[in-house]
C-alpha positions, 0 to 999 in steps of 0.5 A: 709109186713103182713097183718092183717082182722077181724070183729068187732062187735059194741054195743053201747060203744066203741070198741077197733078196733086196736091199732097202730103199728110202719109204720101200717096202717089200712083200715075200711070198713063198712057193711050196717046195720048201720053208726057207729062213730070212735075217741079214748076211748071216742069216740060217736055218738056226737064227732067221725067221721061218718062213714056211711054205705057205707064208706071206710076209711083208716088210719095210725095208730103209736105206741101207739094210739090205734082206737076205734068206736061205733055204732049209734045204733044195732050190725053193724059189721066193717070188719078191713084190718090193714097193719104191716111192717114185723119189727112189 
């Protein structure tokens, strides 16, 4: 299994966080500067899943999936930890 980590800075337009692969799992860790909203390419603050400043989210992204986020304000960061099957 391989592990990928990165920091993604968000703004007020949808930003790609991670794409899915077979047997891939993604954990999002938030920095405490502003709420963010998670969803697909069309995510907005109105339709996205709210991730508050102290929340942690673990999600499985399958091949073909793409996980996006948008900030409610400012330029907060999201720390992404993704695990991948070695064959992926």
